[in-house]
C-alpha positions as CSV (number, residue, x, y, z in Angstrom):
1,M,114.8,105.7,79.5
2,R,113.2,106.2,76.1
3,K,110.8,109.1,76.0
4,R,108.0,107.2,74.4
5,W,107.7,105.2,77.6
6,Y,106.1,108.4,79.1
7,L,103.0,107.5,76.9
8,L,102.2,105.0,79.6
9,L,101.2,107.9,81.9
10,V,98.4,109.0,79.5
11,L,96.1,106.4,81.1
12,P,96.3,107.7,84.8
13,A,96.2,111.2,83.5
14,A,93.0,110.4,81.6
15,V,91.4,108.7,84.6
16,A,92.4,111.6,86.8
17,L,90.8,114.1,84.4
18,L,87.6,112.0,84.2
19,V,87.3,111.7,88.0
20,S,88.3,115.2,88.9
21,Q,85.9,116.9,86.5
22,R,83.0,115.3,88.3
23,E,83.9,117.5,91.3
24,L,82.9,120.5,89.2
25,R,79.4,119.3,88.7
26,D,76.9,121.1,90.9
27,T,73.6,119.5,92.0
28,K,70.9,121.7,90.4
29,L,67.8,122.4,92.4
30,P,64.9,121.4,90.2
31,A,62.6,124.2,89.2
32,T,59.7,122.2,90.5
33,V,61.0,122.4,94.1
34,R,59.2,125.4,95.6
35,S,57.4,124.4,98.8
36,T,58.9,123.2,102.1
37,E,57.4,119.7,101.4
38,Q,59.0,119.6,98.0
39,F,62.4,120.7,99.3
40,A,62.2,118.1,102.1
41,A,61.4,115.4,99.5
42,F,64.4,116.6,97.4
43,L,66.6,116.2,100.5
44,D,65.4,112.7,101.1
45,T,66.9,111.8,97.7
46,R,70.0,114.0,97.7
47,A,71.3,113.7,101.2
48,P,72.2,109.9,101.1
49,Q,74.1,110.6,97.8
50,L,76.2,113.3,99.5
51,L,77.0,111.0,102.5
52,L,78.6,108.5,100.1
53,R,80.4,111.2,98.2
54,Y,82.0,112.9,101.2
55,R,82.5,109.7,103.3
56,V,80.2,110.9,106.1
57,P,78.4,108.2,108.1
58,G,75.4,110.3,108.9
59,V,73.8,113.7,108.9
60,C,70.7,115.4,110.3
61,V,69.2,118.3,108.5
62,G,66.4,120.7,109.7
63,L,64.4,123.2,107.8
64,V,62.0,125.9,109.2
65,E,59.7,128.1,107.2
66,G,57.2,130.0,109.3
67,D,55.1,127.5,111.3
68,L,56.2,124.6,109.1
69,D,59.3,122.6,109.9
70,H,61.0,119.5,108.7
71,R,63.7,117.3,110.3
72,G,65.5,114.6,108.3
73,C,68.2,112.2,109.6
74,Y,70.1,110.1,107.1
75,G,72.8,107.4,107.7
76,K,74.1,106.0,111.0
77,A,75.4,107.2,114.3
78,R,78.7,105.5,113.5
79,S,80.1,103.7,110.5
80,G,79.6,99.9,110.2
81,D,77.3,98.7,112.9
82,G,75.9,102.0,114.1
83,R,72.2,102.5,114.7
84,P,70.2,104.8,112.4
85,L,70.3,108.5,113.4
86,D,67.2,110.1,114.8
87,G,66.2,113.5,116.3
88,R,67.7,112.7,119.7
89,S,71.2,111.6,118.4
90,R,73.8,113.9,119.9
91,F,76.5,115.7,117.9
92,G,79.4,117.9,118.7
93,V,78.9,121.3,117.1
94,A,82.2,123.0,117.8
95,S,82.2,126.8,117.2
96,V,78.4,126.9,117.0
97,S,78.9,127.0,120.8
98,K,79.9,130.7,120.4
99,T,76.4,131.7,119.4
100,F,75.0,130.4,122.7
101,A,77.9,131.8,124.8
102,A,77.2,135.2,123.3
103,M,73.5,134.8,124.1
104,S,74.5,134.2,127.7
105,V,76.4,137.4,127.8
106,L,73.5,139.3,126.2
107,T,71.2,137.8,128.7
108,L,73.3,139.4,131.5
109,A,73.2,142.7,129.6
110,A,69.4,142.4,129.3
111,R,69.2,142.2,133.1
112,G,71.5,145.2,133.6
113,S,74.3,143.1,135.1
114,V,76.8,144.3,132.5
115,G,77.0,146.8,129.7
116,L,78.2,145.6,126.3
117,D,80.6,148.6,126.1
118,D,81.9,148.1,129.6
119,P,85.6,147.2,130.0
120,V,85.5,143.5,130.6
121,E,88.0,143.6,133.5
122,R,85.6,145.8,135.5
123,H,83.5,142.6,135.9
124,L,86.2,140.0,136.4
125,D,87.1,139.0,139.9
126,S,89.6,136.1,139.4
127,W,91.8,136.9,136.4
128,R,93.3,139.8,134.4
129,F,95.0,139.9,131.0
130,P,98.8,139.5,131.4
131,D,100.9,142.7,131.3
132,G,102.0,143.5,127.8
133,R,102.2,146.1,125.0
134,Y,98.5,146.8,124.8
135,Q,96.0,148.3,127.3
136,A,93.8,145.5,128.6
137,S,91.7,148.2,130.4
138,K,90.3,149.2,127.0
139,V,89.0,145.7,126.1
140,T,85.2,145.8,126.1
141,I,82.7,143.0,126.2
142,R,81.4,144.0,122.8
143,Q,84.9,143.7,121.3
144,L,85.2,140.2,122.8
145,L,81.9,139.2,121.4
146,T,82.8,140.4,117.9
147,H,86.4,139.2,117.8
148,T,87.8,142.7,117.7
149,A,89.5,142.9,121.1
150,G,92.9,141.9,119.8
151,V,93.0,138.6,121.8
152,G,95.2,135.7,120.8
153,V,94.4,131.9,120.7
154,P,92.3,131.5,117.5
155,S,90.7,128.2,118.5
156,Y,90.6,125.4,121.0
157,G,90.7,121.7,120.0
158,G,89.5,118.8,121.9
159,A,91.8,116.3,123.7
160,L,91.5,112.6,124.3
161,S,91.5,113.2,128.0
162,T,91.1,116.3,130.2
163,S,91.4,116.9,133.9
164,R,88.0,117.0,135.6
165,A,89.6,119.5,138.1
166,E,90.5,121.9,135.2
167,T,89.0,125.4,135.7
168,T,88.3,128.3,133.4
169,R,91.2,130.2,134.9
170,D,93.5,127.2,134.2
171,V,92.6,127.4,130.5
172,L,93.1,131.2,130.4
173,E,96.5,130.9,132.0
174,G,97.6,128.1,129.7
175,R,98.2,125.6,132.6
176,T,96.7,122.7,130.7
177,T,98.6,120.6,128.1
178,G,98.7,122.0,124.6
179,R,97.1,125.3,125.5
180,E,98.7,128.7,125.5
181,P,97.9,131.6,127.8
182,V,95.2,134.1,126.6
183,R,96.8,137.5,126.0
184,L,96.5,140.6,123.8
185,I,98.3,140.4,120.6
186,A,97.0,143.6,119.0
187,P,95.4,146.9,120.1
188,P,91.8,146.5,121.3
189,G,89.4,147.5,118.5
190,S,92.1,147.4,115.8
191,G,90.3,144.8,113.7
192,F,88.7,141.4,113.4
193,R,90.8,138.5,114.7
194,Y,88.8,135.3,115.3
195,S,89.6,134.3,118.9
196,G,88.5,131.3,120.9
197,G,90.6,132.9,123.7
198,G,88.3,135.9,123.7
199,Y,85.3,133.6,124.3
200,M,87.2,132.0,127.2
201,V,87.3,135.5,128.8
202,L,83.5,135.8,128.2
203,Q,83.1,132.4,129.9
204,L,84.8,133.7,132.9
205,L,82.8,136.9,132.8
206,V,79.5,134.8,133.0
207,E,80.9,132.8,135.9
208,D,82.1,135.9,137.9
209,V,79.0,138.0,137.3
210,A,76.4,135.2,137.8
211,S,78.4,133.5,140.6
212,M,77.8,130.0,139.1
213,P,79.5,127.7,136.7
214,F,79.2,128.7,133.0
215,E,77.5,125.4,132.0
216,R,74.9,125.8,134.7
217,F,74.1,129.4,133.7
218,V,73.6,128.5,130.1
219,T,71.5,125.5,130.9
220,E,69.2,127.4,133.2
221,N,69.0,130.6,131.2
222,I,69.3,129.7,127.6
223,F,68.8,126.0,126.9
224,R,65.7,125.5,129.2
225,P,63.8,128.6,128.0
226,L,64.4,127.5,124.4
227,A,63.3,123.9,125.2
228,M,66.7,122.5,124.2
229,R,66.4,119.6,126.6
230,D,69.3,117.4,125.4
231,T,71.9,120.1,124.8
232,S,74.8,120.7,127.1
233,F,78.4,122.0,127.0
234,S,80.0,118.6,127.6
235,W,79.4,115.0,126.5
236,G,79.1,113.9,130.1
237,P,78.5,110.2,130.8
238,G,78.1,108.2,127.6
239,R,74.5,107.8,126.4
240,G,72.9,105.5,123.9
241,T,72.0,108.5,121.8
242,D,75.7,109.7,121.3
243,T,77.1,109.6,117.8
244,T,80.7,108.7,116.9
245,G,82.9,111.2,115.1
246,H,84.7,110.2,111.9
247,D,87.6,111.7,110.0
248,V,87.6,112.7,106.3
249,A,88.3,109.1,105.3
250,G,85.2,107.9,107.2
251,R,87.2,106.2,110.0
252,R,85.9,106.3,113.5
253,L,87.6,108.6,116.0
254,P,87.6,108.6,119.8
255,T,85.7,111.4,121.6
256,Y,87.7,114.6,122.0
257,E,86.8,116.5,125.1
258,Y,87.1,120.2,125.6
259,G,87.3,120.2,129.4
260,A,86.8,123.6,130.8
261,A,87.2,125.3,127.4
262,M,83.4,125.3,126.9
263,A,82.4,128.6,125.4
264,P,84.6,128.4,122.3
265,G,83.5,125.0,121.1
266,S,82.3,122.2,123.5
267,M,78.6,122.2,122.9
268,V,76.7,119.0,122.2
269,T,73.2,119.0,120.8
270,T,70.5,117.1,118.9
271,A,68.5,117.7,115.7
272,D,65.3,118.1,117.7
273,D,66.8,120.8,119.9
274,M,68.4,122.6,117.0
275,L,65.1,122.6,115.2
276,R,63.4,124.3,118.1
277,F,66.2,126.8,118.4
278,V,66.3,127.6,114.6
279,S,62.5,128.0,114.6
280,A,62.7,130.5,117.5
281,F,65.6,132.4,115.9
282,A,64.2,132.5,112.4
283,N,60.9,133.8,113.6
284,A,62.5,136.4,115.9
285,R,61.1,134.8,119.1
286,V,64.5,134.4,120.9
287,A,64.4,137.9,122.4
288,R,60.9,137.3,123.8
289,V,61.8,133.9,125.1
290,L,64.9,135.1,126.8
291,Q,63.3,138.4,127.9
292,W,65.6,140.7,126.0
293,P,64.4,144.2,125.2
294,E,63.9,144.7,121.4
295,P,66.8,147.2,121.0
296,L,69.1,144.6,122.3
297,W,67.9,142.0,119.8
298,N,68.4,144.6,117.0
299,D,71.9,145.3,118.3
300,Y,72.6,141.5,118.4
301,I,71.8,140.9,114.7
302,A,73.7,143.9,113.4
303,P,77.1,143.4,111.8
304,A,80.2,144.7,113.6
305,Q,83.4,144.6,111.6
306,G,83.4,142.4,108.4
307,R,81.1,139.4,108.3
308,Y,80.8,138.8,112.1
309,G,78.5,140.1,114.7
310,M,78.1,139.0,118.3
311,G,78.5,135.2,118.1
312,L,77.1,135.2,114.6
313,T,78.3,135.3,111.0
314,I,76.3,138.0,109.1
315,A,76.0,138.2,105.4
316,D,73.8,139.6,102.6
317,A,72.4,137.1,100.1
318,N,70.6,138.9,97.2
319,G,69.1,141.4,99.7
320,H,68.3,138.9,102.4
321,L,70.0,139.2,105.8
322,V,71.6,135.8,106.5
323,L,72.8,134.9,110.1
324,G,74.3,131.8,111.5
325,H,77.4,130.1,112.7
326,A,79.4,127.0,111.6
327,G,81.8,124.7,113.5
328,T,84.2,121.9,112.8
329,T,85.9,119.8,115.5
330,M,87.5,116.3,115.5
331,G,84.9,114.1,113.9
332,Y,82.1,116.5,113.5
333,D,80.9,119.4,111.3
334,A,77.8,121.5,112.0
335,G,76.2,124.8,111.4
336,F,72.9,126.7,111.3
337,T,71.6,129.6,109.1
338,A,68.6,131.8,109.6
339,L,66.9,134.7,107.9
340,P,65.4,136.4,110.9
341,G,62.1,138.2,110.3
342,E,61.5,136.0,107.2
343,G,60.8,132.9,109.3
344,T,63.3,130.8,107.4
345,G,66.2,128.8,108.7
346,W,68.1,125.5,108.5
347,F,70.8,123.5,110.2
348,V,73.2,120.7,109.4
349,L,74.7,118.2,111.9
350,A,77.3,115.7,110.5
351,N,79.3,113.1,112.4
352,G,82.2,113.2,110.0
353,N,84.8,115.7,109.0
354,G,83.8,115.2,105.4
355,G,80.9,117.4,106.5
356,V,83.2,120.4,105.9
357,F,82.4,119.8,102.2
358,L,78.9,118.3,102.6
359,K,77.5,121.2,104.6
360,P,78.4,123.9,102.1
361,E,76.8,121.7,99.4
362,L,73.5,121.7,101.4
363,D,73.9,125.4,102.3
364,R,74.2,126.2,98.6
365,L,70.9,124.4,97.9
366,F,69.1,126.1,100.7
367,L,70.3,129.6,99.6
368,E,69.4,128.9,96.0
369,W,65.9,127.8,97.1
370,K,65.2,130.8,99.4
371,T,67.3,133.7,98.0
372,Q,68.0,132.7,94.4
373,S,71.7,133.4,95.1
374,N,74.8,131.4,95.7
375,D,78.0,131.9,97.6
376,P,80.9,132.3,95.2
377,R,83.3,130.7,97.6
378,H,81.6,127.4,97.0
379,G,82.8,127.4,93.4
380,V,86.4,128.1,94.5
381,V,86.3,125.1,97.0
382,K,85.0,122.8,94.2
383,V,87.8,123.9,91.9
384,L,90.4,123.3,94.6
385,R,88.9,119.8,95.4
386,A,89.0,118.9,91.7
387,I,92.7,120.0,91.5
388,V,93.6,118.0,94.6
389,L,91.8,114.9,93.2
390,F,93.5,115.2,89.8
391,L,96.9,115.4,91.5
392,A,96.0,112.5,93.9
393,I,95.8,110.2,90.9
394,V,98.6,111.6,88.7
395,L,101.4,112.2,91.2
396,P,101.5,108.7,92.7
397,A,101.4,107.2,89.2
398,V,104.2,109.4,87.9
399,G,106.3,108.9,91.1
400,G,105.8,105.1,90.9
401,F,106.7,105.1,87.2
402,L,109.9,107.0,87.9
403,L,110.9,104.6,90.7
404,V,110.3,101.6,88.4
405,S,112.4,103.2,85.7
406,L,115.2,103.8,88.2
407,G,115.0,100.2,89.2
408,F,115.6,99.1,85.6
409,A,118.5,101.5,85.4
410,W,120.0,100.1,88.6
411,A,119.6,96.5,87.3
412,A,121.3,97.4,84.0
413,G,124.2,99.1,85.8
414,R,124.6,96.8,88.7
415,R,127.5,94.7,87.3
416,S,129.6,97.6,86.1
417,F,128.9,99.5,89.3
418,A,130.2,96.6,91.4
419,A,133.3,96.4,89.1
420,V,133.9,100.1,89.5
421,R,133.6,100.0,93.3
422,G,135.6,96.7,93.4
423,S,133.5,95.3,96.1
424,R,130.4,93.1,95.9
425,A,129.8,93.7,99.6
426,F,129.5,97.4,98.9
427,A,127.0,96.8,96.1
428,K,125.0,94.5,98.5
429,A,125.0,97.2,101.2
430,L,123.8,99.8,98.7
431,R,120.9,97.5,97.7
432,T,120.0,97.0,101.4
433,L,120.1,100.8,101.9
434,R,117.8,101.2,98.9
435,A,115.3,98.7,100.4
436,V,115.4,100.4,103.8
437,L,114.8,103.9,102.3
438,V,111.9,102.7,100.2
439,S,110.4,100.9,103.2
440,A,110.9,103.8,105.6
441,V,109.3,106.3,103.3
442,L,106.2,104.1,102.7
443,V,105.8,103.2,106.3
444,F,106.2,106.8,107.4
445,W,103.5,107.8,104.8
446,L,101.1,105.2,106.1
447,V,101.6,106.2,109.7
448,F,101.5,109.9,109.0
449,F,98.4,110.0,106.9
450,H,96.5,106.7,107.6
451,T,96.6,106.3,111.4
452,D,95.7,108.4,114.4
453,A,99.3,108.6,115.5
454,F,99.6,112.2,114.4
455,Y,96.0,113.1,114.6
456,P,94.9,115.9,114.9
457,A,98.1,118.0,114.4
458,F,98.6,116.9,110.8
459,T,95.6,115.0,109.6
460,T,93.3,118.0,110.1
461,A,89.6,118.1,109.8
462,W,89.9,120.3,106.7
463,M,92.2,118.0,104.7
464,P,90.4,116.3,101.7
465,Y,90.9,112.6,101.8
466,A,92.5,112.7,98.3
467,F,95.2,115.1,99.6
468,R,96.8,112.1,101.4
469,Y,97.6,110.6,98.0
470,V,99.0,113.9,96.8
471,T,101.4,113.5,99.7
472,L,102.2,110.0,98.5
473,G,103.1,111.2,95.1
474,V,105.4,113.9,96.6
475,A,107.0,111.3,98.8
476,L,107.7,109.1,95.8
477,F,109.3,112.0,93.9
478,L,111.5,112.8,96.9
479,L,112.4,109.1,97.3
480,R,113.3,108.9,93.7
481,G,115.6,111.9,94.1
482,V,117.3,110.3,97.1
483,L,117.8,107.0,95.3
484,S,119.0,108.5,92.1
485,S,121.7,110.3,94.0
486,I,123.3,107.0,94.9
487,A,122.4,105.2,91.7
488,P,125.2,103.5,89.7
489,R,126.5,105.3,86.6
490,V,128.0,103.2,83.8
491,S,131.2,104.8,82.4
492,E,131.4,105.4,78.7
493,T,134.1,102.8,78.4
494,E,131.7,100.2,79.8
495,G,128.6,101.3,78.0
496,S,126.4,104.2,77.3
497,R,125.5,106.4,80.2
498,L,122.1,105.6,81.6
499,K,119.5,108.3,81.3
500,V,117.3,108.3,84.3
């Protein structure tokens, strides 16, 4: 192949550069946006643009500043023929559930039923950590709340179907499909290890101490006092207000249930309920509403190890204490942020996994508005997205070009190849093999990345949509390598050697 043919690749490279550099552009918050009303008006303009950019059908955003609040819902409850979102549309919020699970445990502590530094097994009636290398008797409630207990099982995902008879103990013992037993994998107190398994232990703690199901305790003691009327730890029977989850390509997904694995990530809520909660949290009313003593509230919002407290992420933004939690599950992305004592907070509820990029974009604007600071990780994510988008255009183009060039080489060498092998039947079989290989690779790529056949194990919620085309480019390169290994070579006596 003559080298000047490579000039044909300049066009896709130029297109890729033009498209990917747009990812690096940040939306600038206008200097004129100062008041809550002005920021809300800015969101009305910007949010619909972000929905299109990140392939998210809908998002609800809430903002609290003192006694003022704003709730805006944009887009639809599901793609295509979905109804418009409103304040009572229900979303899955994944790990945001841990905030409310932690509040349940602290409510028990406020009543004197448990101590945060008690060994958790002192209060468990129906389960113990499996025997192992580490001393389970040293695992405290505080360590479980702060992910420092050394417990395994980082997270729990939803499933298309779960047994209604499943219990908390079933999940802890790994009796259900796709779940492993909860055990210690490091010494208690040795460091931060995010653990949904640890929150399953706390779920059992609530049930054993309160002598009632976990969901009932949270509903009666957390959701009702905070006026979160449409919030629960399960989807329950379908409602007309339920939203549909979508993947990063904007395609509808079925509902993934968590079953008995509630505390780590099964909560379902609405924008109206989250607005009431964030208002109470940002204005430091949660302790009064839940009847906690003030020292317990101060302990609650204090950082433990790293950036995590008790069911809360904790950070400093230009001197402002910033608390919250985010969550991503199949089809949904959510999170809330609050500046307690300053009366400011916000939340984002998105019914698409593209929300994993949309939410940080909105968070960045909120932080810029309230703290005149920015999270440097946001810039890193944008650079990575730009690189993936560039490769998503260039790699398939180059891989396709090389396959075409190989086809020309085969066509040129077919006659002499058949003569060398001495069998037309062999040449025909080789061409059939080539067609089968090409078809198999392309079909596998379509099934692997563009259907739900392997979801969620491979098509994860965090995968940018463009990454699927990076994989196509890689598949084409690999296919070209396979085909070139059986490609005909013309001998020097029959012609010049093909350069492929």
